[in-house]
C-alpha positions in Angstrom: 5.9 7.4 -9.2 4.1 6.4 -12.3 0.3 6.5 -12.4 -1.4 3.1 -12.3 -4.5 2.6 -14.4 -7.6 3.2 -12.3 -5.8 5.1 -9.5 -6.1 8.7 -10.8 -6.8 11.2 -8.1 -5.0 9.2 -5.4 -2.2 10.8 -3.4 1.0 8.8 -3.6 2.8 8.1 -0.3 5.4 5.5 -0.9 6.7 2.9 -3.5 8.1 -0.4 -2.3 10.6 -1.2 -5.1 12.9 -4.1 -5.6 15.4 -4.5 -8.3 13.1 -5.3 -11.2 11.3 -3.7 -14.0 7.9 -5.4 -13.3 6.3 -2.6 -11.3 6.3 -1.9 -7.6 3.8 -2.1 -4.8 2.7 1.4 -3.9 0.9 3.1 -1.0 -1.7 5.8 -1.7 -4.2 7.9 0.2 -7.6 8.4 -1.5 -9.0 11.6 0.0 -12.4 11.1 -1.8 -13.0 7.6 -0.4 -15.0 6.8 2.7 -12.8 6.7 5.9 -12.9 2.9 6.0 -11.3 2.7 2.5 -9.0 5.7 2.4 -5.6 3.9 2.5 -4.9 2.1 -0.8 -2.1 -0.5 -1.2 -1.4 -1.7 -4.7 0.7 -4.7 -5.9 2.6 -5.1 -9.1 -0.1 -7.3 -10.6 -2.7 -4.6 -10.7 -4.6 -5.6 -7.6 -5.3 -3.4 -4.6 -6.3 -3.4 -1.0 -8.3 -0.6 0.6 -8.3 -0.1 4.4 -8.9 2.6 7.0 -6.2 4.7 8.5 -6.7 2.8 11.8 -6.2 -0.6 10.1 -3.1 0.7 8.4 -1.8 2.0 11.7 -2.2 -1.5 13.2 -0.3 -3.0 10.2 2.5 -0.5 10.7 2.6 -1.2 14.5 2.8 -4.9 13.8 5.7 -4.3 11.4 7.6 -2.1 13.8 7.2 -4.6 16.7 8.6 -7.5 14.5 5.4 -9.5 14.2 5.8 -9.5 10.4 9.5 -10.4 10.2 8.7 -14.1 9.5 7.0 -13.1 6.2 10.4 -12.0 4.7 11.9 -15.5 5.4 8.9 -17.5 4.2 
């Protein structure tokens, strides 16, 4: 994964790439951040969302249960 400006020191977890050359959303862990902001999700426009591990676990649970499936058809 390439380093995004302003995200040095973060541990990369996953990249969510499509078939383009415009950058990809990425998931990081920031070990130096407070617990409520430790998970970092970036988009391909340079924005980011920070959340706790519990909030991220809820997001993953919703995705696994199918609650987010409608987003892919919107």
